C-alpha positions, 0 to 999 in steps of 0.5 A: 529482595530480587527487585532491589538487586535489579535496581542496583544493577540498572544503569543510571539512565534506566533508573532516571526513566524508572523514576520519571515513570513513577513520578507520573503515576505509572506503576505497572509496565513491562521491563521493555518500556524502559529500554524503548524510552532509553532508545528514544532518548539516546536517538533524540540526544544524538540528533540534537548534538549532530545538529548542534555540531553542524551549527557550530561548524557553520559558525566556525567555532572550535567546539559546541557551546550552549547556544548551538545546543539551544538552537538545535533543540529549538529547530527540533521543536519547530519542525516536530510540533506545530502550534495551533493558530491563536483563538482569535484567528480561529473565531475570525475564520469561523465568523467569515465562513458562517456568513455564507448561508447554507443552500436551501433544501429542495428535497422533502422529508427523508435522506436526499440522494445525489443524481443517479449518474453520481451514485454507486448504486446505478447500473454501470455496465453494458452487455456486449453481445458477440457478433456471430459470423456465418459458418464457413463451408468445410474445405475438401481435403481429398487432395491433401489426403493423397500428399500427406498423412499427418496434419501440417503445422499450418493447420495446427496453428490455425486451429489454435488461433480460431477456435470457433472455426472447424478444420478437418484433416485426414487421419493416418491410416491404420496398418493391419496387424495379423495376430496369427502365431507362427508355431 
């Protein structure tokens, strides 16, 4: 009973899609299928009528006629579907291709493999051995100890740029703190 009420409330186009599905033997489907078919149907009709209007305007007609719609549908068919070549053309192409003999196999039994340079299983890497520099002597910083108690900005950036090079700088001297109580 509820199914009959739904069918009575359906738009005419939805009833047509439902009857088309039934005529093609489709009995079980989701309700959204009808909506999707309607959406595709409307989009196709709008595209065809838009093209027909363009053809009508190009021909300087006041309104769209049947010839414009036919031309629009034919242009959609030509651009949407491609026809395969006739069977005779395919047979002729196959005969011409089959006239060329296949190359002789030079390998023995088994699967012939391409040369090593063309395969993906050949090693394609090299080990890079870093060049070791001789260790540079550590510079004396006694002169610097007397002038500055903190490392300069130059020395800090030098350490960041060359992590393998050793840099020495003086540490600030600690002040002695007396913990004697003053009671």
